[in-house]
SELO-256443 format. One record per atom (N, C-alpha, C): x, y, z; residue in three letters. Coordinates in steps of 0.001 Angstrom, whole numbers, plus 500000, padded with zeros to 6 digits. Each point is the difference from the previous one (the first is absolute). Example, Ala and Ser with C-alpha at 12.3 -4.5 7.8 and 13.67 -1.06 7.14 Angstrom:
BEGIN
513190494310507800ALA;499110501190500000ALA;500900501200500000ALA;499650501050499280SER;500820501190500060SER;499230501090500730SER;
//
This chain:
BEGIN
509714510358510465MET;498879499330499362MET;500238499986498490MET;499798498834499402LEU;500120499841498548LEU;498649499622499421LEU;499767500420498775THR;498779499643499288THR;500399499160498798THR;499339498851499876CYS;500211499138498846CYS;498795500146499079CYS;500286500290498739ILE;498950500057498992ILE;500292498887499005ILE;499044499097499862ILE;500140498906499041ILE;499113500330498809ILE;500608500027498837ARG;499244500198498762ARG;499854498630499345ARG;498755499601499838TYR;499703498716499375TYR;499542500207498565TYR;500398499105499144HIS;499412499874498674HIS;499147498740500083HIS;498696500158499816ILE;499087498875500160ILE;499319499670498677ILE;499500498777499935THR;499219499579498843THR;498672500750500046THR;499650500761498974PRO;498803500841500062PRO;498699499220500188PRO;499965498762499610THR;498778499201500164THR;499910499337501371THR;501013500237500848LYS;500015499356501320LYS;500042501019501142LYS;499279501105499820LYS;499953501018501060LYS;499363499452501280LYS;499031499103499854ALA;499343499406501176ALA;501004499159500796ALA;500889499314499319ALA;501028499212500690ALA;500944500934500762ALA;500361501136499381PHE;500849500957500700PHE;499289500544501241PHE;498706500257499896ALA;499238500506501148ALA;499994498971501138ALA;499834498738499675GLU;500036498946501036GLU;501378499929500644GLU;501032500045499184TYR;501396500015500458TYR;500213501169500971TYR;499493501158499636SER;500158501195500829SER;499255499874501323SER;498801499469499970ARG;499239499806501251ARG;500756499060500941ARG;500607498956499444ASN;500781499076500833ASN;501200500691500622ASN;500722500797499210TRP;501133500745500556TRP;499531501015501036TRP;498803500511499820GLY;499445500945500976GLY;499894499414501396GLY;499903498696500090GLN;500003499316501296GLN;501421499630500431GLN;500775499433499065ALA;501313499448500343ALA;501065501071500244ALA;500021501050499195ILE;501063501006500109ILE;500020500667501374ILE;498887500532500498PRO;500056500616501333PRO;500352498992501100PRO;499506498793499872ARG;500275498959501000ARG;501493499669500041ARG;500682500155498872CYS;501418499640499927CYS;500944501179500244CYS;499462501207500208GLY;500851501089500463GLY;500153501228499132GLY;499261500112498907ALA;500079501218499185ALA;498674500748500101ALA;500049501287499737ASP;498823500869500050ASP;499483500174498571ASP;498995499203499638LEU;499448500052498651LEU;499167501259499824LEU;500368500819499036ILE;499202501175499647ILE;498864499562499090ILE;500306499140499027GLY;498947499469499158GLY;500520499441498694GLY;499133499239499364ASP;500238499490498656ASP;499019500702499073ASP;500458500285498808TYR;499212500772499051TYR;499956499266498663TYR;498800499698499537ALA;499799499262498751ALA;499585500964498894ALA;500178499598498754PRO;499593500857498884PRO;498511500349500058PRO;499700501241499686HIS;498608500441499950HIS;499702500710498681HIS;500829500976499683GLU;499839500778498778GLU;501396500168499401GLU;500094500033498718GLY;501306500125499361GLY;500611498622499799GLY;501220499813500473SER;500690498721499847SER;499213498866500647SER;499941498888499319SER;499326498834500583SER;501018498977500486SER;501280500362499970THR;501035499039500382THR;500861500436501181THR;499870501245500464LEU;500828500474501114LEU;499214500018501303LEU;500621499452501039ALA;499435500013501347ALA;501142500317500963ALA;499652500443501208TYR;501017500412500965TYR;499664499506501393TYR;501042499784500782SER;499869499721501424SER;500959500938500719SER;499547500570501106ILE;500826500957500743ILE;499957499634501481ILE;501178499863500601TYR;500056499753501437TYR;501247500648500595TYR;499919500235501301ASN;501108500591500754ASN;500621498939500897ASN;501290500165500225ILE;500726499130500931ILE;501141500821500592ILE;500418499646501203ASP;500977500816500722ASP;501366500089499326ASP;500496498891499446SER;501354499987499446SER;500155498792499078SER;501123499943499287LEU;500258498826499169LEU;500233498765500859LEU;500568500174501193ALA;500159498866500928ALA;498630499486500431ALA;499084500904500298ALA;498632499591500366ALA;499317499318498820ALA;500329500444498790TYR;499439499382498800TYR;500431498536499886TYR;501251499714500296GLU;500486498615499939GLU;499250499120500995GLU;499770500501501201THR;499236499257501010THR;498568499804499535THR;499413501048499460TYR;498632499947499478TYR;499884498962498886TYR;500951499981499076ARG;499962499040498888ARG;500068498558500509ARG;500813499759501023ALA;500084498657500579ALA;498668499610500639ALA;499376500938500713ARG;498685499730500601ARG;498954499732498925ARG;500032500793498938LEU;499043499843498907LEU;500162498637499321LEU;501239499555499829ALA;500262498701499375ALA;499508498850500876ALA;499998500205501312ALA;499551498958500930ALA;498504500075500288ALA;499366501096499648ASP;498581500207500272ASP;499157499100499089ASP;499035499247500553PRO;499183499116499152PRO;499281500733498863PRO;499408501158500274LEU;499322500747498946LEU;501004500568498997LEU;501172500395500472GLY;501050500477499104GLY;500430498911499024GLY;500196498789500515ARG;500373498873499130ARG;498877499680499018ARG;498755499994500493GLU;498851499740499120GLU;499918501044498890GLU;500233501261500357ASN;499892501070499018ASN;501087499880498935ASN;501196499625500425TYR;501076499797499027TYR;499636498866499041TYR;499495498898500544GLU;499575498868499167GLU;498863500403499058GLU;499099500847500481PHE;498903500510499178PHE;500538500754498776PHE;501022500828500209THR;500571500751498875THR;500660499071498990THR;500657498957500489MET;500654499047499092MET;498957499220499193MET;498913499649500644ARG;498950499211499346ARG;499207500838498995ARG;499623501226500385GLU;499129500834499163GLU;500754500827498960GLU;501295500221500225LYS;500868500705499045LYS;499445501355499535LYS;499574500815500956PHE;499471501319499659PHE;501033501102500179PHE;501101499715500700LEU;501066500985500152LEU;501046499755498920LEU;500146500953499113LEU;500973499873498922LEU;501366500524500414LEU;499983500994500892ARG;501240500631500446ARG;499711500808501245ARG;500997500104500882GLU;499876500916501133GLU;501344500659500254GLU;499941501302500248ASP;501188500803500260ASP;499824500700501340ASP;501011499896500865ARG;499958500665501301ARG;500866501252499972ARG;499463501068500547THR;500733501244500172THR;499929500375501474THR;501147500344500576TRP;500061500406501406TRP;500170501507500065TRP;499115500640500755LEU;500035501453500139LEU;500030500391501469LEU;500557501178500251LYS;500007500568501338LYS;499354501372499910LYS;499027500263500862CYS;499307501285499985CYS;500967501101500448CYS;500113501032499182VAL;500905501104500323VAL;499236501312500190VAL;498687499955499905SER;499178501195500217SER;499182499792501268SER;499298501034500388THR;499079499897501126THR;498741499288499508THR;499597498921500672PRO;498792499305499562PRO;498778500906499998PRO;499090499739499099HIS;498765500758499887HIS;499263500036501326HIS;499600501153500444GLY;499232500150501231GLY;500839500101501262GLY;501306499795499882ALA;500869500084501176ALA;500427501456500201ALA;500208500407501252PRO;500482501372500230PRO;501368500193499357PRO;500211501170499451ALA;501280500294499308ALA;501140500145500977ALA;
//
């Protein structure tokens, strides 16, 4: 299992647009094959950093998921929404693998 963490730099005056974008992905991402943990928007402190976190089985599964997401009607709409509203200034993906015992799991 791999975890993808996306760090977004967003336009601080367009937090509502990021929230709409996130709600749309909340529907499309699970439907296309990834386990969305959640999207996180600025609340206190930085007004430009936001995050999305999801799990997927492997990088091969990620490629299949990306193809499904590109073909998904809501996925395409959401991509067009970002291009039109221009609230995402930058996004960086980091891939992590859990190497500890998850919280609450027996040791």
